[in-house]
N, C-alpha and C positions, 0 to 999 in steps of 0.2 A: 651567128653561134654566140658570140661575146657581146655587150652592146651596153654602153655607159651615157646615159643624158643628163645632161646639167649637172656633172659631178664636181664637188668643190672639198677640198680636205685643207681644215683650218684645226693647228694645235697650239694649243695655251699651255703656258707656263709662267713661271717667274718674271719674265721679262716682256711679257705681254703675248700677242697672240702671234702667230707665222702662217701667213696664207701661203700652203704647200701648192696647192691646184685650183682652177678655177673655171667653173663651166666647161667642163671637158665632155665633150661629144664625140662618140667615137664607135663603130662598129668592125667586128671583126669576122669574116666570112668561115665557114666550115672549113677545114682544112689550109687555112691561109697561112702564111708565115709573115708577121707583122715585126717591126722592130721598131722601138722607142730610142730618139737620140734626143740630145739637148744637153745643155751646160751643168756643168754639179750643182745641185739643189734644186734643180727643176722639178723635182717629183716624180721623177721616172720607176723609181724603185717602192714608193709610196701607192701610186700607181698599180703596179705589180701585185700589192699585196692587197688592196682591197680587194682587185679580181679574184683573188685567192679566199679571200673570205677571213684574212688574217687581222685587217683593219675596215671598221665602217666608215664608208663618207659622211662627211659634215652634212651634205646637201644633194640629194640627187639619188639617180637608182643604177642598179649594174645588175643586169642579167645575165645567166649563161644556159644555153639551150631553152630561153623562155622564162626560167625561173630566176627570182629574185635571188642573189646573193647574200647571206645571213651569217654563214659560217662555212668552213671547211667543206670541202666536197669531194668525195671519193672520186669522181671523174674529173678532176682539176687535180694537177700535180704540178710541184714546185720544185725548181732546181736553183739552190743558192751558188754565190758567188765561190765558198770554198765547199769542198766535197764535204767534209763534216764524216768522214767515215768512223764506224767505231773499231777502234784499234785493235780489240780483242776478238772481233769477227771476221771471218775469211770474207773474199771477195763475195763469192754465192750469199753467205750469209747476211752481208750488207745489202745486198740486191733484194733479197726475202724481206728486209723490215719490213717493207710497205705491206706485203702480202700476211704479216704476222700483226700489222698493229689493226688492220682494216677485217680481220678474220677472214681472209679468203681461201680457195680452195689450195691447199698447198702441193699437192701433186701437179695441180695447172700450175703455180705460179713459179715450181721450180722448172717444170720445161719450159715455160716462158724465159726464165731466167738463165736457160742454158742456149737459149735462143739470141739473147740479146749479147751474151758474152762472145758469143759467136759474130754476132752482127757487127760489133764495134772493134773485134781484132783482138780479142784478150784469150782468145782459146790457150787452154793450157794453165790458165791462172787462176781457175776457180777457187783453189784451196787456200793461195796466198793470201798474207797479211796485208793490211794496206802499207805498213813501212817497208814492204818488201817491191813496192811500186811508184813508177817517177808520179812527178806531179798531175803529168797527162794523161797516164792511166787512171789513177784516181776519180779525175774528172771523167773518164769513160765509164768507172764504176758506178759515180754518181749519176750520171746520165742514166745507165740501167737501171738503176734504183726507181728512176723518177717515170720510167715507162713501163716497169714491170706488172703494174695492174691495168695496163693498155688505157691511159686516160683519152679522153676527149681533147682535153686541154692541156697543154705543156707550158707553163710559165717559167721563163730564165732568167735570171738575174745577174747580169754580166758573168757569165760561168766561166769562162774563159780569159778574165782581165788580171788574174794573179798569174798565169803561164807566161813561158819566155815566146818570143813573137812566130819562130819555128812551128812549136808546138800548138800556138793559138791558129796559126794558119791551115795546119795539119788537120786540128779538129774541126775549124770552121769547114773544111773539104769533107770530111767524115760526116757532119751533122747534115751537110746536103743530101750526102747519099742517104743516109737514114732517112729523112726527111720525104725523100722520093719512093722509100718502101714502107714508110709507115703514115698511116691516115690519122695524123692528129694535127689540131689548130695551136700553132704555135707562137705566143709572145715574146718577144727577147729586148732585154736592158741592155744596152753597150754605149759605152763612149768612143766606139771605133767607127769612124764611118765606112772604112775599108768593110769591116766586119758586117756593117748594116747592108753596105750594096751587095755583099757576096751571099749573104742569106736570105734577104727579104722580096716578098712581093710588093709588098709596100712599107714606106719607112714612113713614120709619123715623127714630124719633128716639134718637139715642146720649145716655149718659149721660156726666157728666166723666169725665177719664181716672181710671181705665183703662175706656175705652169700653166700655158692654155697650147692648143693644139693651132700652132701657126703654119703648118704646111704638109700636107700629106703627099710623098712622090712615089707615083707606081714604077716602081722596078721590070721592065718589060725585057729581059735578057734572059737566055734560053740557059738551062741550066745542064750539065755542072758549071760554073763560075770558077775561075780563079783570077791571081794579081799578074798570073805570067804572061807571056806570049800566047793569046790565041784569038779567034775569029769576032770576039766581043770585048775585047781590050778598051777599043776606044770609046764604047757604050758605056762599060763599068767607068773609065775616067771620067766621062761626060758626066754622068750621074753623081759619083763622087764631089766632082768639082762643085755642083750644085747644091750638094748639103753642107760643102764648106761654107759656100756664100751666105748659106741660112744661118748657119752656127756663129759665125763670125761676128763680132760685135760692130755697130756702126760706128766708123771713125768720128773722132769728135773734131769741132771745126779749131784751126789753129789760131791763137791770140792772135788778135788786131785784124782779123780778115773783114773784110767789108761786109 
């Protein structure tokens, strides 16, 4: 569904060049959930923006459904870290924004919006304004807005990072449920190892800048997953420990060692 071949990104500025990503080869299959993890500055968000068509790679090619990515596409949706809801628009009207921008059928879009509102547990809040919602509820609205045009690909850039731990865990479980009901290919950027293991079919570990694919971990754990006591807790812990090892910097040799 998504294919990156020899993709690199170099930014030029007054202080010289910054090599953000180097020679990335990655394939994401249709309806797969892939998470990207790595240390700050390794190029996770940059990679996501290139797939979205918001940024062109310095070298290499990116395709979605076999077509080269040269600009934003209607079948690819992007969910940012902040909900960024328009404060003067209701929940329903915020969700309908992509329908208006893309000039899609409004009646069908409205039906879809109401279905999504119910799906994420916001029934009864369609006419509320953003300031009347909690942070977690606002992110649910943002998720609905990202799904309203029924995209083939959903790109999510740390969408839960600004939330408290309990709300974040709740939305991770909610996203699993939605993922099981909606046929969408998802690429999800996170700093949280636990979040990556709970959500992903595969976890792509990027090296420190310039970001390269260091390892790809298969997460063969049945869904739904949680961090609590369950039949798969040992396997979740095992995969989390493996990711911790990959992401921790290598220890430096002690002075005076032989």
